[in-house]
Residue, then its C-alpha position, 0 to 999 in steps of 0.5 A: m500500500t502506497n503512502p498518501s501524498p504530503e498534501v493528503a497526509a497534511h490534511v488528514e493530520s489537521t482533521r477537526s477535533k472529535a471534541l467538536i462533534p456535539l457543537d457541529l451537530l448543533r450547527g447542522f441542526l441550525i443550518g437545517s432549520a434555517e433552510l426550512v424558513p423562507g427568507v433565511s439562508g442555511g449558508t448564512i447560518a454556516l457563515v455565522t457558526g464559522v464552518y462555511d469555508q470548511l463545508i464548501d471545501s469538503a463538499a468540493h472534494v466529495v464532488k471531485a471524488a465522484k467525478t474521478v470515479v466516473t472519468g478517471p484517471d486512476r479512478w479508485h485511488g484518485a477518488v479515495a485520495e479526494l475523500r481522505r481530504t474531506d473533513w468527515f468529522l465536520v461533514i457527517p455531524v453537520l449532515l446528521g444535524m440537518v437531517t434531524a432538523v428537517f425530519t423533526i421540526a418541519g411541521m412545527l416550523e411551518s406552523f410557527v411561520t404561517g401562524n405568527p408571520e410578524l413574530s417569525r419574520g421579526l426574529f429572522f430579520g434580526l438574525v440575518a441583519a446582524s449576520i451581514a457583518v460575518p462575510l464583511r469580517m472575513l474579507p481579506a486585505r484589499t490588494g488592488q480592488p477598487l473600493l468604489l467598485g466593491i461598494l457598487v458590487f455590494l449594492a448591485a447584489a443587494a438590489l438583485a436579492f431585493w428584486m428576487t424576494g419580491l417575486a415570491g407568491g406562487s400558489d401552492v402546487e398540490n401534485p407537481p410532476l416529479i420531473a419538475v420537483f427534480f429540477v426545482a430541487s437542483i436550483a433550490i439547493c444552490a441557495l443552501v451554499v449561498p448566504g443571503v439566498s433562501g432555498s425555501f423562498f425559491l420553493l415558495a415562489v414556484g409553489l412547492y414550499a408547503t408541498t415539500l414540507r408536507a411530503v417531508n412531514d408525511r414521509d412521502l418517500v418517492y417525493i423525498a427521493v426525487f427531490g434528494l436526487g435533484a438536490i445532489l445534482g444541483l450541489a455537484l454542479f454548483v459547489n465547485i463554481l462557488r469554491y473557485f470564486l471563494h479561493n480565487h476571488r474571495w474579496w469580491t465573492l464575500v462582498a457580493m454575499a454580504g449584499l445578497m444578505l442585505g437585499s434578502l431582508r425584504a422577505l423578512w420585514p415583519w409587516q407585509s401585505t397579506t393580499d400583495t405578496g412582498g408588499l411592505l407596510a409600515p409597522a402596525d400591531p403587533v409592533w413591539m414583539p417583532i422588534v424585541l424578537a429582532a433584537i434577540g435574533a441579532a443578539v444570538v448572532v453576536v454571541l455566535i460570532i464571539i464564540e466562533s472568534t474565541l474558538g478560532a483564536k484557540t485553534g489557530k485555524g485560518n479561513l480557507g483560501e488565505k495564506 
């Protein structure tokens, strides 16, 4: 048996500590919960909890392993090498946490969001608003990037997200064709890895949000399997593109992510018209509880940022893509 290359060996030696598994399970639960809420991005939660880069990088290794098995060269050894570079002590707990969230709280969360729209949007508004600071904190030092152009990219991304969130309002589709479910899932899953873009909001826009939650809650295995296959395809096609931009154009990518998060706040403004989806209203009864919950959501993010910064300082691990 041949020894792994120095690059692979170095990665294996720096594998995540097993002591962090309970925390990573919680991170996965939070990410999965966020993906169930229209307007909230799982990528945002991954950023806030400090595992975004690692998850993208590990997902890219898994995708490359699958591609190597199909296309070669050195199919099996090449695939194994890529899989060994994947941080499984992070990926598996996060995935388990996400699956647990999806299958345990889908019905409850739908009831909370639909039964208390102002309160739920207030909570998530505060959470996402405070989270805008996360990609901005991760910005590397500018090396020739024009500040004015960066501000324009930020504003353009915010405007795009603001416009896109105003499109939601598709009526609920009771029995969608499975081929439509497959392709919708392949697009919606991309939002999982892009902070500020909500996969659930996309499902809401095309009329499959409630349908998908019901399928999960009722354990409709055929629907779930088709949706899962579409999600795998979308993730495989998109994750390497995102990883490329994070590694090669990190400053611009993080600026755009922050802008997307800002624009997505339109979907989370607590007071919205019930007859005109996306129509924003001035604060009306209830007023104070959405504001209080927004403050609580923002405070949670601040605490998470402090915890992540403390853990990062202790472990001495830098963000991926930085020298």
